[in-house]
NUSEFI-887891 format. One record per atom (N, C-alpha, C): residue in one letter; atom name; x, z, y. Coordinates in Angstrom, 2 decimals, always signed. Layout:
! NUSEFI-887891
SITE   aa   at         x         z         y
SITE    A   CA         X         Z         Y
...
! end
This chain:
! NUSEFI-887891
SITE   aa   at         x         z         y
SITE    M    N   -114.50    +62.09   +158.61
SITE    M   CA   -113.56    +62.38   +157.70
SITE    M    C   -113.03    +63.23   +156.90
SITE    V    N   -112.57    +64.63   +157.61
SITE    V   CA   -112.64    +65.49   +156.67
SITE    V    C   -113.53    +66.41   +156.06
SITE    I    N   -114.67    +66.29   +156.96
SITE    I   CA   -116.02    +66.90   +156.63
SITE    I    C   -116.81    +66.64   +155.05
SITE    I    N   -116.33    +65.31   +154.89
SITE    I   CA   -117.02    +64.39   +154.06
SITE    I    C   -116.07    +64.87   +152.98
SITE    V    N   -114.71    +65.13   +152.66
SITE    V   CA   -113.60    +65.14   +151.36
SITE    V    C   -114.12    +66.64   +151.22
SITE    M    N   -114.49    +67.58   +152.51
SITE    M   CA   -114.80    +68.79   +152.32
SITE    M    C   -116.19    +69.25   +151.21
SITE    V    N   -117.13    +68.85   +151.64
SITE    V   CA   -118.36    +68.75   +151.09
SITE    V    C   -117.88    +68.16   +149.74
SITE    I    N   -117.08    +66.76   +149.51
SITE    I   CA   -116.63    +66.43   +147.99
SITE    I    C   -115.79    +67.53   +147.22
SITE    I    N   -115.47    +68.15   +147.72
SITE    I   CA   -114.73    +69.07   +147.10
SITE    I    C   -115.41    +70.65   +146.62
SITE    V    N   -115.98    +70.91   +147.54
SITE    V   CA   -117.23    +71.91   +147.40
SITE    V    C   -117.52    +71.42   +146.55
SITE    M    N   -118.58    +70.34   +146.61
SITE    M   CA   -119.66    +69.46   +145.21
SITE    M    C   -118.65    +69.72   +143.70
SITE    V    N   -117.53    +69.30   +143.30
SITE    V   CA   -117.09    +69.49   +143.07
SITE    V    C   -116.44    +70.63   +141.86
SITE    I    N   -116.62    +71.55   +142.98
SITE    I   CA   -116.20    +72.81   +142.50
SITE    I    C   -117.08    +73.66   +141.99
SITE    I    N   -118.69    +73.15   +143.09
SITE    I   CA   -119.81    +73.73   +142.28
SITE    I    C   -120.41    +73.09   +140.46
SITE    V    N   -119.83    +71.57   +140.54
SITE    V   CA   -120.12    +71.26   +139.46
SITE    V    C   -118.70    +71.71   +138.66
SITE    M    N   -118.07    +71.86   +138.50
SITE    M   CA   -117.24    +72.79   +137.66
SITE    M    C   -117.71    +74.09   +137.61
SITE    M    N   -117.93    +74.70   +138.25
SITE    M   CA   -118.40    +76.25   +137.84
SITE    M    C   -120.00    +76.29   +137.45
SITE    I    N   -120.25    +74.53   +137.13
SITE    I   CA   -122.17    +74.99   +136.91
SITE    I    C   -121.48    +74.68   +135.24
SITE    I    N   -120.72    +73.22   +135.43
SITE    I   CA   -120.56    +73.26   +133.27
SITE    I    C   -119.58    +74.64   +133.09
SITE    V    N   -118.99    +75.10   +133.49
SITE    V   CA   -117.83    +76.53   +133.20
SITE    V    C   -118.84    +77.88   +132.32
SITE    M    N   -120.09    +77.40   +133.09
SITE    M   CA   -121.26    +78.91   +133.25
SITE    M    C   -121.97    +78.52   +131.63
SITE    V    N   -122.51    +76.79   +132.02
SITE    V   CA   -122.72    +76.46   +130.15
SITE    V    C   -122.89    +76.89   +129.40
SITE    I    N   -120.78    +75.91   +129.56
SITE    I   CA   -120.26    +75.99   +128.57
SITE    I    C   -120.13    +77.64   +127.70
SITE    I    N   -119.44    +78.56   +129.20
SITE    I   CA   -119.75    +79.85   +128.41
SITE    I    C   -121.18    +80.27   +128.39
SITE    I    N   -122.14    +79.94   +128.31
SITE    I   CA   -123.36    +80.36   +127.90
SITE    I    C   -123.75    +79.37   +126.72
SITE    I    N   -123.35    +78.84   +125.74
SITE    I   CA   -123.31    +77.85   +124.74
SITE    I    C   -122.89    +79.31   +123.90
SITE    V    N   -121.25    +78.80   +124.22
SITE    V   CA   -120.43    +79.36   +123.34
SITE    V    C   -121.42    +81.27   +122.48
SITE    V    N   -121.57    +81.91   +123.85
SITE    V   CA   -121.93    +82.99   +123.56
SITE    V    C   -123.59    +82.58   +122.80
SITE    I    N   -124.30    +81.58   +123.23
SITE    I   CA   -125.66    +81.58   +121.95
SITE    I    C   -124.97    +81.76   +120.80
SITE    I    N   -124.06    +80.78   +120.76
SITE    I   CA   -122.77    +80.04   +118.86
SITE    I    C   -122.37    +81.46   +118.53
SITE    M    N   -121.72    +82.48   +119.49
SITE    M   CA   -121.28    +83.10   +119.10
SITE    M    C   -122.41    +84.40   +118.59
SITE    M    N   -123.67    +84.47   +118.81
SITE    M   CA   -124.48    +85.59   +118.94
SITE    M    C   -125.66    +84.57   +117.74
SITE    I    N   -125.35    +83.77   +117.57
SITE    I   CA   -126.18    +82.81   +116.69
SITE    I    C   -125.25    +83.35   +115.19
SITE    V    N   -123.76    +83.10   +115.32
SITE    V   CA   -123.07    +83.26   +113.94
SITE    V    C   -123.15    +84.92   +113.70
SITE    V    N   -122.76    +85.17   +114.85
SITE    V   CA   -123.02    +87.28   +114.28
SITE    V    C   -124.07    +87.18   +113.58
SITE    F    N   -125.18    +86.55   +114.07
SITE    F   CA   -127.06    +86.53   +113.13
SITE    F    C   -127.49    +86.87   +111.70
SITE    V    N   -126.36    +85.66   +111.78
SITE    V   CA   -126.03    +85.02   +110.48
SITE    V    C   -125.42    +85.99   +109.99
SITE    V    N   -124.20    +85.86   +110.17
SITE    V   CA   -123.21    +86.73   +109.34
SITE    V    C   -123.92    +87.97   +108.94
SITE    G    N   -124.38    +88.99   +110.25
SITE    G   CA   -125.16    +89.80   +109.75
SITE    G    C   -125.80    +90.17   +108.61
SITE    V    N   -127.28    +89.05   +108.97
SITE    V   CA   -128.14    +88.75   +107.56
SITE    V    C   -127.98    +88.46   +106.37
SITE    V    N   -126.54    +87.92   +105.86
SITE    V   CA   -126.39    +87.10   +105.09
SITE    V    C   -125.58    +88.83   +104.81
SITE    M    N   -124.68    +89.65   +105.50
SITE    M   CA   -124.37    +91.16   +105.26
SITE    M    C   -125.44    +92.05   +104.10
SITE    I    N   -126.27    +91.91   +105.47
SITE    I   CA   -127.14    +92.35   +104.62
SITE    I    C   -127.87    +92.76   +103.33
SITE    C    N   -128.28    +90.93   +103.60
SITE    C   CA   -128.47    +90.56   +102.27
SITE    C    C   -127.59    +90.04   +100.79
SITE    T    N   -126.97    +90.21   +101.29
SITE    T   CA   -125.49    +90.60    +99.82
SITE    T    C   -125.45    +91.97    +99.48
SITE    I    N   -125.68    +92.97   +100.85
SITE    I   CA   -125.46    +94.36   +100.43
SITE    I    C   -126.77    +95.02   +100.09
SITE    V    N   -128.37    +94.37   +100.24
SITE    V   CA   -129.14    +94.74    +98.84
SITE    V    C   -129.53    +93.99    +98.27
SITE    V    N   -129.02    +93.48    +97.68
SITE    V   CA   -128.55    +92.67    +96.22
SITE    V    C   -127.96    +93.07    +95.86
SITE    I    N   -126.79    +93.71    +96.08
SITE    I   CA   -125.32    +94.34    +95.33
SITE    I    C   -126.20    +96.13    +94.45
SITE    V    N   -126.92    +95.94    +96.00
SITE    V   CA   -127.46    +97.67    +95.89
SITE    V    C   -128.47    +97.21    +94.22
SITE    I    N   -129.56    +96.79    +94.72
SITE    I   CA   -130.48    +95.91    +93.78
SITE    I    C   -129.81    +95.83    +92.22
SITE    F    N   -128.98    +95.07    +92.25
SITE    F   CA   -128.12    +94.87    +90.94
SITE    F    C   -127.51    +96.22    +90.48
SITE    V    N   -126.54    +97.10    +91.28
SITE    V   CA   -126.19    +98.20    +90.58
SITE    V    C   -127.50    +99.10    +89.99
SITE    M    N   -128.57    +99.50    +91.17
SITE    M   CA   -129.93   +100.00    +90.29
SITE    M    C   -130.38    +99.51    +89.19
SITE    I    N   -130.22    +98.35    +88.88
SITE    I   CA   -130.94    +97.60    +87.65
SITE    I    C   -129.63    +97.96    +87.05
SITE    I    N   -128.15    +97.74    +86.63
SITE    I   CA   -127.29    +98.19    +85.67
SITE    I    C   -127.64   +100.29    +86.04
SITE    T    N   -127.74   +100.44    +86.83
SITE    T   CA   -127.70   +101.70    +86.52
SITE    T    C   -129.21   +102.36    +85.39
SITE    I    N   -130.21   +101.90    +85.74
SITE    I   CA   -131.12   +101.59    +85.09
SITE    I    C   -131.04   +101.64    +83.51
SITE    I    N   -130.36   +100.93    +83.10
SITE    I   CA   -130.34    +99.75    +82.03
SITE    I    C   -129.65   +100.89    +81.07
SITE    I    N   -128.35   +101.29    +81.92
SITE    I   CA   -127.15   +102.12    +81.20
SITE    I    C   -128.29   +103.70    +80.73
SITE    L    N   -129.06   +103.89    +81.86
SITE    L   CA   -129.71   +105.27    +81.37
SITE    L    C   -130.36   +105.06    +80.66
SITE    V    N   -131.11   +104.02    +80.15
SITE    V   CA   -132.58   +103.48    +78.91
SITE    V    C   -131.61   +104.12    +77.72
SITE    V    N   -130.79   +103.10    +77.74
SITE    V   CA   -129.99   +103.16    +76.57
SITE    V    C   -129.34   +104.34    +76.61
SITE    V    N   -128.66   +105.48    +76.80
SITE    V   CA   -128.22   +106.77    +77.38
SITE    V    C   -129.29   +107.27    +76.58
SITE    I    N   -130.65   +107.17    +76.45
SITE    I   CA   -132.15   +107.64    +76.98
SITE    I    C   -132.49   +107.53    +75.29
SITE    I    N   -132.31   +105.97    +74.78
SITE    I   CA   -132.65   +105.86    +73.51
SITE    I    C   -131.45   +106.06    +72.74
SITE    I    N   -130.11   +105.84    +72.68
SITE    I   CA   -128.91   +107.00    +71.80
SITE    I    C   -129.50   +107.83    +72.01
SITE    V    N   -130.01   +108.75    +72.61
SITE    V   CA   -129.87   +110.48    +72.88
SITE    V    C   -131.32   +110.88    +71.78
SITE    V    N   -132.67   +110.22    +71.94
SITE    V   CA   -133.35   +110.38    +71.29
SITE    V    C   -133.24   +110.08    +69.66
SITE    M    N   -132.31   +108.58    +69.89
SITE    M   CA   -131.84   +108.62    +68.30
SITE    M    C   -131.31   +109.90    +67.45
SITE    M    N   -130.56   +110.26    +68.43
SITE    M   CA   -129.57   +110.97    +67.81
SITE    M    C   -130.31   +112.25    +67.54
SITE    V    N   -131.17   +112.70    +68.44
SITE    V   CA   -132.35   +113.99    +67.90
SITE    V    C   -132.72   +113.49    +66.32
SITE    V    N   -133.44   +112.59    +66.69
SITE    V   CA   -134.79   +111.71    +65.84
SITE    V    C   -133.75   +112.27    +64.31
SITE    F    N   -132.42   +111.76    +63.84
SITE    F   CA   -131.58   +112.05    +63.32
SITE    F    C   -131.04   +113.65    +62.64
SITE    M    N   -130.82   +114.43    +64.02
SITE    M   CA   -130.31   +115.44    +63.71
SITE    M    C   -131.68   +116.27    +62.98
SITE    V    N   -132.89   +115.83    +63.31
SITE    V   CA   -133.78   +116.50    +62.97
SITE    V    C   -134.52   +115.96    +61.22
SITE    M    N   -133.87   +115.04    +61.33
SITE    M   CA   -134.05   +114.50    +60.22
SITE    M    C   -132.85   +115.07    +59.32
SITE    A    N   -132.05   +114.89    +59.56
SITE    A   CA   -130.90   +115.22    +58.18
SITE    A    C   -131.04   +117.39    +58.37
SITE    M    N   -132.15   +118.07    +58.94
SITE    M   CA   -131.80   +119.09    +58.91
SITE    M    C   -133.45   +119.52    +58.20
SITE    V    N   -134.21   +118.18    +58.46
SITE    V   CA   -135.15   +118.55    +57.25
SITE    V    C   -135.18   +118.24    +55.96
SITE    F    N   -134.76   +117.40    +56.02
SITE    F   CA   -133.50   +116.84    +54.64
SITE    F    C   -132.67   +117.83    +54.24
SITE    V    N   -131.86   +118.15    +54.47
SITE    V   CA   -131.51   +119.75    +54.17
SITE    V    C   -132.33   +121.01    +53.94
SITE    I    N   -133.27   +121.16    +54.48
SITE    I   CA   -133.84   +122.32    +53.95
SITE    I    C   -134.56   +122.06    +52.79
SITE    I    N   -134.84   +120.34    +53.15
SITE    I   CA   -135.53   +119.77    +51.22
SITE    I    C   -135.10   +120.12    +50.31
SITE    V    N   -133.76   +120.19    +50.84
SITE    V   CA   -132.45   +119.93    +49.57
SITE    V    C   -132.28   +120.98    +48.74
SITE    I    N   -132.52   +122.37    +50.21
SITE    I   CA   -131.92   +123.71    +50.36
SITE    I    C   -133.33   +124.11    +49.12
SITE    M    N   -134.91   +124.11    +49.46
SITE    M   CA   -136.07   +124.65    +48.95
SITE    M    C   -135.87   +124.29    +47.69
SITE    L    N   -136.20   +122.57    +47.08
SITE    L   CA   -135.80   +122.14    +46.07
SITE    L    C   -134.63   +122.51    +45.20
SITE    I    N   -133.72   +122.99    +45.83
SITE    I   CA   -132.38   +123.97    +45.04
SITE    I    C   -133.13   +125.43    +44.27
SITE    V    N   -133.44   +125.84    +45.30
SITE    V   CA   -134.30   +127.20    +44.98
SITE    V    C   -134.95   +127.17    +43.58
SITE    V    N   -136.56   +126.12    +44.28
SITE    V   CA   -137.13   +126.04    +43.02
SITE    V    C   -136.73   +125.95    +41.80
SITE    M    N   -135.99   +125.10    +41.62
SITE    M   CA   -134.76   +124.58    +40.42
SITE    M    C   -134.28   +125.92    +39.95
SITE    T    N   -133.76   +126.41    +40.61
SITE    T   CA   -132.98   +128.08    +39.99
SITE    T    C   -134.09   +128.35    +39.30
SITE    K    N   -135.67   +128.39    +40.41
SITE    K   CA   -136.28   +129.30    +39.71
SITE    K    C   -136.96   +129.20    +38.71
SITE    I    N   -137.29   +127.13    +38.65
SITE    I   CA   -137.25   +127.11    +37.00
SITE    I    C   -136.95   +127.00    +35.88
SITE    V    N   -135.58   +127.16    +36.35
SITE    V   CA   -134.53   +127.08    +34.81
SITE    V    C   -134.45   +128.64    +35.19
SITE    C    N   -134.67   +129.77    +35.83
SITE    C   CA   -134.52   +130.98    +35.96
SITE    C    C   -135.75   +131.24    +35.23
SITE    I    N   -136.66   +130.66    +35.36
SITE    I   CA   -138.21   +130.98    +34.32
SITE    I    C   -138.34   +130.68    +32.62
SITE    V    N   -137.69   +129.50    +33.05
SITE    V   CA   -137.15   +128.53    +31.46
SITE    V    C   -136.28   +129.64    +30.74
SITE    V    N   -135.48   +130.00    +30.96
SITE    V   CA   -134.34   +130.97    +30.69
SITE    V    C   -134.72   +132.33    +30.20
SITE    M    N   -135.48   +132.88    +31.53
SITE    M   CA   -136.12   +134.30    +31.05
SITE    M    C   -137.17   +133.70    +29.72
SITE    F    N   -137.80   +132.80    +30.31
SITE    F   CA   -139.49   +133.64    +29.86
SITE    F    C   -139.79   +133.74    +28.32
SITE    P    N   -139.15   +132.93    +27.27
SITE    P   CA   -138.71   +132.71    +25.73
SITE    P    C   -138.04   +134.27    +25.50
SITE    R    N   -137.20   +134.94    +26.67
SITE    R   CA   -136.83   +136.65    +26.16
SITE    R    C   -137.86   +137.24    +26.25
SITE    T    N   -138.22   +137.65    +27.07
SITE    T   CA   -139.42   +138.35    +27.55
SITE    T    C   -141.03   +137.84    +26.81
SITE    L    N   -141.66   +137.04    +25.71
SITE    L   CA   -141.93   +136.49    +24.95
SITE    L    C   -141.65   +137.43    +23.38
SITE    R    N   -139.81   +137.05    +23.49
SITE    R   CA   -139.48   +137.89    +22.24
SITE    R    C   -139.99   +139.95    +22.78
! end
C-alpha cells in the first residue's frame, strides 16, 4: 500500500515537473518570438527613419543648391547689366562729346 502511494506521489511529481518544464519552454519560446518581432519592428522603424531623414536632407540640399545657383545667376546677370549700363554711359558720353565738339572742330 505504502509502495503504491509512493509510486503515485513520484508519478505526480514527475508529471508536475514535466508540465513546469513545458510551461517554461513555451514561455521562453514566446519571449524569444516577442523579442524577435520587437527587434525586427525596431530595425524596420530605424531603417524607415534613416531613409526618411536621407530623403529630407537630399530635398533640402537640392533646394539649397537651386537657391545658390539662382543667386549666382542673378549676380552674374546683375554684373552684366551693370557693365552694359556703364558701357552705354561711356558710349553716350563719347557720342555727346563728339556731337558737342565736332562742330567746333569744323569751325
